[in-house]
C-alpha positions as CSV (number, residue, x, y, z in Angstrom):
1,M,50.5,28.4,-14.8
2,V,48.6,30.1,-17.7
3,D,47.6,27.7,-20.4
4,I,46.5,28.4,-24.0
5,R,42.8,28.5,-23.1
6,E,43.4,31.1,-20.4
7,L,45.5,33.1,-22.8
8,A,42.8,32.9,-25.4
9,R,40.1,34.1,-23.0
10,L,42.1,37.1,-21.8
11,S,43.0,38.0,-25.4
12,G,39.4,37.7,-26.5
13,V,40.0,35.1,-29.2
14,S,39.8,31.3,-29.6
15,P,42.5,28.9,-28.6
16,A,42.9,28.0,-32.3
17,T,43.7,31.7,-33.0
18,V,46.2,31.8,-30.2
19,S,47.9,28.7,-31.7
20,R,48.1,30.3,-35.1
21,A,49.4,33.6,-33.8
22,L,52.1,31.9,-31.7
23,N,53.1,29.9,-34.8
24,D,53.1,33.0,-37.0
25,R,50.4,31.7,-39.3
26,A,49.2,34.0,-42.1
27,E,45.5,33.7,-41.2
28,V,45.9,35.9,-38.1
29,S,45.9,39.7,-38.7
30,P,48.9,41.7,-37.5
31,E,46.9,43.5,-34.9
32,T,45.5,40.3,-33.4
33,R,48.9,38.7,-33.4
34,R,50.4,41.7,-31.7
35,R,47.7,41.7,-29.0
36,I,48.1,38.0,-28.3
37,L,51.9,38.1,-28.2
38,E,51.8,41.1,-25.8
39,M,49.4,39.3,-23.5
40,A,51.5,36.1,-23.6
41,D,54.6,38.1,-22.7
42,R,52.7,39.9,-19.8
43,L,51.5,36.6,-18.4
44,G,54.7,34.8,-18.9
45,Y,53.0,32.2,-21.1
46,S,55.3,29.7,-22.8
47,P,54.0,26.7,-24.8
48,N,56.2,24.3,-22.7
49,Q,55.7,20.8,-24.0
50,P,55.5,18.9,-20.7
51,A,53.3,21.5,-19.2
52,R,50.9,21.5,-22.1
53,T,50.7,17.7,-21.9
54,L,49.7,17.9,-18.2
55,V,47.2,20.8,-18.5
56,R,45.5,19.4,-21.6
57,R,45.9,15.7,-20.6
58,R,47.2,15.0,-24.0
59,S,50.5,15.3,-25.8
60,D,51.4,17.4,-28.8
61,M,51.8,14.2,-30.8
62,I,49.5,13.4,-33.7
63,G,49.2,9.9,-35.0
64,L,49.1,9.0,-38.7
65,I,47.5,5.7,-39.8
66,W,48.6,5.2,-43.4
67,D,48.3,1.9,-45.2
68,T,50.9,1.6,-48.0
69,G,48.7,-0.1,-50.5
70,Y,45.0,-0.9,-50.9
71,T,45.4,-4.6,-51.4
72,N,49.2,-5.4,-50.9
73,Q,51.4,-4.1,-48.1
74,D,54.7,-2.5,-48.9
75,R,53.6,-0.9,-52.1
76,R,54.2,2.8,-52.3
77,H,51.9,5.2,-54.2
78,P,53.7,8.5,-55.2
79,F,50.6,10.6,-54.4
80,L,50.4,9.3,-50.8
81,L,54.1,9.9,-50.3
82,D,53.7,13.6,-51.4
83,L,50.7,14.0,-49.2
84,F,52.7,12.6,-46.3
85,V,55.3,15.3,-46.7
86,G,52.6,18.0,-46.7
87,I,51.1,16.7,-43.5
88,K,54.4,16.6,-41.7
89,Q,55.3,20.1,-42.7
90,T,52.0,21.6,-41.7
91,L,52.0,19.8,-38.3
92,A,55.5,21.2,-37.6
93,E,54.2,24.7,-38.4
94,S,51.3,24.1,-36.0
95,G,53.6,23.0,-33.1
96,Y,52.7,19.3,-33.3
97,H,54.8,16.2,-33.8
98,L,54.0,13.2,-35.9
99,M,53.9,9.5,-35.0
100,V,53.3,7.0,-37.8
101,L,51.3,4.0,-36.4
102,S,52.1,0.5,-37.7
103,T,49.4,-1.0,-39.9
104,A,50.8,-4.5,-39.8
105,G,48.3,-5.7,-37.1
106,A,45.3,-4.0,-38.7
107,A,44.9,-7.0,-41.1
108,S,44.4,-9.3,-38.2
109,P,40.8,-9.7,-37.3
110,G,41.8,-10.5,-33.7
111,D,43.4,-7.2,-32.9
112,D,40.5,-4.7,-33.1
113,T,42.0,-2.3,-30.4
114,L,45.4,-1.9,-32.2
115,Y,45.0,1.8,-32.9
116,L,43.1,2.7,-29.7
117,R,45.8,1.1,-27.6
118,A,48.5,3.1,-29.4
119,A,46.6,6.3,-29.1
120,Q,46.1,5.8,-25.3
121,Q,49.7,4.5,-24.7
122,H,51.2,7.6,-26.4
123,S,48.5,10.1,-25.2
124,L,48.0,11.1,-28.9
125,A,46.1,14.3,-29.3
126,G,44.4,13.1,-32.4
127,V,44.8,10.9,-35.5
128,I,45.0,11.5,-39.3
129,M,44.3,8.5,-41.4
130,M,44.5,7.7,-45.2
131,G,44.5,4.7,-47.4
132,V,42.7,2.5,-44.9
133,D,39.2,1.0,-44.6
134,A,36.9,3.2,-42.5
135,A,34.8,0.1,-41.6
136,H,37.7,-1.9,-40.2
137,P,37.0,-2.8,-36.5
138,A,40.4,-1.3,-35.5
139,I,39.4,2.0,-37.1
140,T,35.9,2.1,-35.7
141,A,37.1,1.2,-32.2
142,L,39.4,4.3,-32.3
143,V,36.6,6.6,-33.6
144,D,34.0,5.2,-31.2
145,A,36.3,5.9,-28.2
146,G,36.0,9.7,-29.0
147,T,39.5,10.1,-30.4
148,P,39.6,13.2,-32.6
149,C,40.2,11.9,-36.2
150,V,40.5,13.4,-39.7
151,G,40.4,11.2,-42.7
152,I,41.9,12.0,-46.1
153,D,39.7,10.6,-48.8
154,L,38.1,8.7,-46.0
155,P,34.5,9.7,-45.0
156,L,34.3,9.9,-41.2
157,H,30.9,11.1,-39.9
158,R,30.9,10.6,-36.2
159,N,31.4,13.1,-33.4
160,R,34.9,14.6,-33.2
161,T,35.7,13.4,-36.7
162,T,35.7,15.0,-40.2
163,Y,37.5,14.4,-43.5
164,V,39.1,16.3,-46.4
165,T,39.0,15.3,-50.0
166,S,39.6,16.6,-53.5
167,D,36.6,17.5,-55.6
168,N,36.9,14.1,-57.4
169,R,33.5,14.4,-59.2
170,A,34.3,17.8,-60.7
171,G,37.8,16.6,-61.7
172,A,36.5,13.6,-63.5
173,A,33.9,15.6,-65.2
174,T,36.5,18.1,-66.4
175,A,38.6,15.3,-67.9
176,V,35.6,13.9,-69.8
177,R,34.6,17.4,-70.9
178,H,38.1,18.1,-72.2
179,L,38.2,14.9,-74.2
180,H,34.8,15.6,-75.7
181,S,36.0,19.1,-76.7
182,L,38.7,17.4,-78.7
183,G,36.0,15.5,-80.6
184,H,36.0,12.2,-78.7
185,T,32.6,10.5,-78.0
186,A,33.8,7.0,-77.3
187,I,35.4,7.8,-74.0
188,A,36.3,4.9,-71.6
189,T,37.4,5.0,-68.0
190,I,39.7,2.9,-65.9
191,T,38.3,3.1,-62.3
192,G,40.1,2.9,-59.0
193,P,39.1,0.2,-56.5
194,L,35.4,0.7,-56.1
195,G,34.3,1.1,-52.5
196,L,37.0,3.7,-51.8
197,M,35.7,7.2,-51.8
198,P,38.0,8.8,-54.5
199,A,37.3,5.9,-56.9
200,D,33.6,6.0,-56.4
201,E,33.4,9.8,-56.8
202,R,35.6,9.8,-60.0
203,L,33.4,7.2,-61.6
204,A,30.3,9.1,-60.6
205,G,31.8,12.3,-62.1
206,Y,32.6,10.4,-65.3
207,R,29.0,9.0,-65.6
208,A,27.4,12.4,-64.8
209,E,29.4,14.3,-67.4
210,M,28.9,11.7,-70.1
211,A,25.1,11.9,-69.5
212,S,25.2,15.8,-69.5
213,L,27.0,15.6,-72.9
214,G,24.3,13.2,-74.2
215,L,26.7,10.3,-74.4
216,T,25.9,6.7,-73.3
217,P,29.1,4.8,-72.5
218,D,29.4,1.3,-73.6
219,P,29.4,-0.8,-70.4
220,R,32.5,-2.5,-71.6
221,H,34.3,0.9,-71.6
222,I,34.2,1.0,-67.8
223,V,37.0,-1.2,-66.6
224,D,38.1,-1.8,-63.0
225,G,41.6,-0.9,-61.8
226,D,43.3,-0.5,-58.4
227,F,45.2,2.8,-58.8
228,F,48.5,1.0,-59.6
229,L,50.4,0.7,-62.9
230,A,49.8,-3.0,-63.7
231,S,46.0,-2.7,-63.5
232,G,46.1,0.3,-66.0
233,Y,48.1,-1.8,-68.4
234,E,45.7,-4.8,-68.2
235,A,42.6,-2.5,-68.4
236,A,43.9,-0.9,-71.6
237,R,44.6,-4.3,-73.1
238,R,41.0,-5.3,-72.4
239,L,39.8,-2.1,-74.1
240,L,42.0,-2.7,-77.1
241,D,40.6,-6.2,-77.5
242,L,37.1,-4.9,-77.9
243,P,35.5,-5.0,-81.4
244,E,35.1,-1.2,-81.2
245,P,37.8,0.2,-78.9
246,P,37.3,3.7,-77.5
247,T,39.2,6.6,-78.9
248,A,40.0,8.1,-75.5
249,V,40.6,6.9,-71.9
250,F,40.2,8.7,-68.6
251,A,42.2,6.8,-66.0
252,A,41.2,7.6,-62.4
253,G,44.8,7.7,-61.3
254,D,48.1,8.6,-63.0
255,E,49.8,5.3,-62.4
256,M,47.0,3.5,-64.2
257,A,47.2,6.1,-67.0
258,I,50.9,5.3,-67.3
259,G,50.2,1.6,-67.4
260,A,47.7,2.3,-70.2
261,L,50.3,4.3,-72.1
262,H,52.6,1.3,-72.0
263,A,49.9,-1.0,-73.2
264,L,49.1,1.3,-76.2
265,A,52.8,1.5,-77.1
266,D,53.2,-2.3,-76.9
267,A,50.2,-2.5,-79.3
268,G,51.9,-0.2,-81.8
269,L,49.4,2.7,-81.2
270,R,50.3,6.4,-81.1
271,V,49.2,8.7,-78.4
272,P,47.3,10.9,-78.8
273,Q,46.7,10.3,-82.6
274,D,45.2,6.8,-82.1
275,M,44.0,7.1,-78.6
276,A,44.0,10.0,-76.1
277,V,44.7,9.5,-72.4
278,V,44.0,11.6,-69.3
279,G,45.0,10.7,-65.8
280,F,44.3,12.0,-62.3
281,D,46.7,13.1,-59.5
282,D,49.5,14.9,-61.4
283,I,52.3,12.9,-59.9
284,E,55.9,13.9,-60.8
285,A,56.3,11.3,-63.5
286,A,53.3,12.8,-65.5
287,A,55.5,15.6,-66.8
288,L,58.4,13.3,-67.6
289,L,56.7,10.8,-69.9
290,R,56.8,10.9,-73.7
291,P,54.2,11.9,-74.5
292,T,53.7,13.9,-71.3
293,L,50.5,13.1,-69.5
294,T,47.4,15.3,-69.4
295,T,45.9,14.9,-65.9
296,I,43.7,16.3,-63.2
297,A,46.0,17.8,-60.6
298,Q,45.2,17.4,-56.9
299,D,46.5,20.1,-54.5
300,R,48.5,17.8,-52.1
301,V,49.7,20.7,-49.9
302,A,46.1,21.9,-49.5
303,L,44.9,18.4,-48.6
304,G,47.6,17.9,-46.0
305,A,47.2,21.4,-44.6
306,G,43.4,21.1,-44.5
307,A,43.6,17.8,-42.6
308,V,46.0,19.2,-40.0
309,E,44.1,22.4,-39.5
310,A,40.7,20.6,-39.2
311,L,42.3,18.4,-36.5
312,V,43.9,21.2,-34.6
313,D,40.7,23.2,-34.6
314,A,38.8,20.2,-33.2
315,L,41.4,19.8,-30.5
316,D,41.2,23.5,-29.5
317,A,37.4,23.7,-29.6
318,D,35.8,23.7,-26.2
319,N,33.2,21.1,-27.2
320,G,35.7,18.9,-29.1
321,T,33.7,19.0,-32.3
322,A,35.3,18.9,-35.8
323,H,34.7,21.0,-38.8
324,A,32.4,20.2,-41.7
325,P,34.1,18.1,-44.4
326,L,36.6,20.1,-46.6
327,Q,36.7,19.8,-50.3
328,V,39.7,20.9,-52.2
329,A,39.5,22.1,-55.9
330,T,41.3,20.2,-58.7
331,R,42.6,21.6,-62.0
332,L,43.2,20.2,-65.5
333,V,46.8,20.2,-66.6
334,V,46.8,19.8,-70.4
335,R,49.9,18.1,-71.8
336,G,50.7,15.9,-74.8
337,S,48.7,12.7,-74.2
338,C,45.5,14.1,-75.6
339,G,46.9,16.9,-77.8
340,G,47.2,20.6,-77.1
341,E,49.9,22.7,-75.4
342,V,50.8,22.6,-71.7
343,R,48.4,24.7,-69.6
344,A,46.4,24.5,-66.4
345,V,42.7,25.0,-66.1
346,R,40.8,25.2,-62.8
347,S,38.0,22.6,-62.5
């Protein structure tokens, strides 16, 4: 029986190119696709699922490890939900199926092989993970076993692993630069949970852009949050209680920005006249608020597609290596919360 590697060899292309051609992906030229399909027809090749599992000694099932909240289980963040849909759609286009792995046991220090056992039991081809701690023993056991893994906003640096992330630094810098262009110099930030890659990178981008503009932020203008609404509300209240509150706030996540907007409204302040607000993510609610929220948009489709494609390429590569980390561009969407008309600007 001819498998995908043999078909690739006879067609003079990589297994990844064969996979893309058979799934009618746009990256393959019409001529290459025609040659591969003709060769597949001549050899009687069919990507039969049981046969592929036997030949490749793995299934066409990809695992997803997705914690629903950074500190509390069962909370749902809208950005992660949108990203989940993008992953599922791209996997389907690539001929793979998705299995969501339970994270309930990951909190238990006594079950360090939770994910590794699941991957072995279900013969998972590889794993995508997001919203989890890369240093957790259950994660490191999975990676150390050589399982191909891709993290989303989760830096994985070992063999057969890689990660995709938005350009968080550039996005944060764009937010600060936009507020400064409107005349603001006392610009505060509400951070995400420090220790997580996107939160750390957005804070670094904020600091770097403030420095490049010749501004020294008041240390009290840097307030911790956790990416969820309540922390944005409390952080904004703390900023308003200062003897000299800032005139603008960059929140490292839209939910926190929305919480800040509620706090400002409760304090009787007008946005953007009394204080300007910029968020990060461009969740659906950002365009529905009054005022609408200026934000840094992440390309959720590109993040999900990039994670899937990086994993599929690693699976099809002869040496099992993964690609270099992928960084996805962000863009500024200007709305009413800091003044100006609605428009989008590439970061």
